[in-house]
N, C-alpha and C positions, 0 to 999 in steps of 0.2 A: 711407422717411424723408422728411419734408417739407423743402422748400427753406428754410423759416423756421428749423426746428430745426437743419439742417446749418450754417446761417450765424449761429447765435446767438452774439453777442459775438465775432465772428471776429477782430477786431483784437487783443484781449488774448490770445486763445488762441494765435494764430499768433506773436505777438511774445514770449510768455513761456510756452513749453510746459511747462517745469519748474514754474513757478508754478501753472499750470492743473492739473498732475498732483497737486501738493501740496494744492491746493484740493479736488480730488475726494476724495483720501484723508481729509482732515480731515472733510468732510461725511459721507463713507461711514462713518468710524469712529463718528460720533455715531449714525448710523442703525443700524449693526450693534449698538452697545452698547444702544440703546433697544429694538430689535425682534428681535435675533438674526439669524443668517444666513438662516433661512427667511423671517422676516417682513420683512426689508429689501427695498425695491423700487428697481430701477435708475431707474424713472421719477421717484420721489421724490428720489433723489440727484441726478439730472440737473437737476431743477427748481431745486434749491438751490445749484447750482454754476455756474461759468462755461462749462460744457461741455455738449454734446449727448450723447444716448445713444450715438450712433455714435462719438464721440470717447472716451467711457468704454470702450467695447468695444475700440477701437483700442489704448488704453493697457494695458488689463488682461485682455483676452480674454473674460472672462465674469464673472458676479457672484462666483463662488468665487475667481477670480484677484484681483479687487478686495479681497475679504475677506482673502486671504493677504497682500496688499500692506499693508492696514491693520494687520494683526497685526505685520508686519515693522516698520512705522513706529512703532507703539506701544512695542515693545521697544527700538527704536533710540533713541528719545527718552530713556528712562530710563537706558540705558547711556551715552549721550553726557553726560548729567548727572552720572553717577558719574565719568566720565573727567575732567570739569572740576574735580572735587574735588581731584584730584592727591593722593590719600591716601597713595600710596607714598612721597612725600617727607616725610610727617609722622611723628612718633613713633608707634609702633604703637597705643598706647592712645588717643591723640588721633584718629588716622586711623579707628579703629574707631568711636568715638563719632560722628564726622562722617558716616561712611557710614550708620550706623543712623538718625541724625537725618534725613539726606537722603532715605533710603528711605521713612521714615514720612511726611515732608512731601510727597514726590512722589506717593505713593499717595493720600494724603488730598486732594490738589489735582487728581488725574487719575482721577476715578471711572470715566470711560469705559474707561480702561486695565483697571481691575479687572473691569468688566463683560465686556469682551472676553476676558479670560483665563478668566473663569468660563464664558463661552459655549464657548470652545474646549475646556475640560475636559468640558463636556456632550457634545461631539463626540469625546471620548476623545483629543484632540490630533491627530486624523488629518490636519487641514489643514496643521498645522505640518510634517508630513512632506514636503510639497511644496516647502519652502523651506530650502535649505542655508544661506542667509543668516541665518536665525533661530538656527540652532545656532551659527554662527560668532560672531554678535554677543553671544550669551549666554555662550559660553565665555570671552569677555573678562572677564565679571563674576567668574567663578570664578578666573581667573588673577589678577585684581586682589586678591581676598580671599586667595588663596594667597600672594601676594607679601607682603602686610602680616602675614599669620599667620606665615610663615617668619621674617620679620624680628623679630616679637615673641617667637618661640621662641628665636631666636638671642640676643636681648637678655635673655632670662630673665624676661619679663613675662607670656607666655602659656603655658598648659599644653601639654605635648607630646601628640602622638597624636591630634589632632583632624583632621577631614576638611573641607577648604574648601567642598566641595559641601554638606555638612551644615550648616556655619556659614551659608551662603547660604540654605539651607532655613529655618533658625530665624529669621533676620532677616526673610525674606519672610513667614513665617507670622505673626509678630507684627504686621507692618505691613499685610499684606493683610487679615487678619481685622478690623482696625480699620475698614476701609471695607465689606467684603463683608457683615459681620454687624452693622453699627452700627444699622441701623433695627430689626431684630428684637430685638436686645439692649435697645435703648432702650424699645421697647414692652413687652417681657416683664417688665422689672425697674423700669420707671417712672423711669428716669434718662436724661436727654438726654446720651448718650455723645458726641454731636457738638458739645456746647457748647465754647466756647473754653477754659474752665477744665478740663474733663475731657480735652480733646484735649492740652492742655499736660502734664497728669499722665500720660496714657497714653504720650505721646511719651517722657517721661523714664523711665517704667517700661521701655519697650522698650529704650532705651539701656542702662539699668542691668542688665536681665536678660541681654542679650548680653555685656555687659562682665563680669558675674560668671561667665558660662559659659566665657569664654576666659581670664580673668586668673588668675594664681596667687593663692592665698589671701592672701599678704602684700601684694598690690596692691589688694585689695578694701576 
């Protein structure tokens, strides 16, 4: 390792190690989303960050360790956004609408997150197995849905007998597909599914579909 690379931007790195770590993860996430785990290169990531290759290896061990950290961060961002909604304090129907709308917007605005999830599915989820943190942070999402669902059942507005994990699955499916298949759908059927008008319609459709799935008939 050259002296020049070892000392690249040393002041910022030494004074703000957490900021440097976040910067590495942000750049790496873009690289993994664009090129996949196999195609991403540590050299390219280092060139675009405040850190040297040696510092990246110091923080993350190897490229796979960096990839797992990028996955953890991607899921942490969406779960922290959900927590800020504070849906548990809202009436169940309003909380449900807010959660679905947030999920739709987040996925639409974070295409790198969608691509990284798709890449991890190509790898059959095996890198996720290395991260207990990933399971913990995502269990919070199910607990949040479970809380609002239980409240809705108790108040008589939601149908009984549904599974919070399956509710999360349906919400994710509607919002994930909107990004993952937008380009192919647009080309195949000659309609720009990413236009502002179509996105607004699809967003409302997603909210309405989940609402009708959970709500008792008299509330639809």
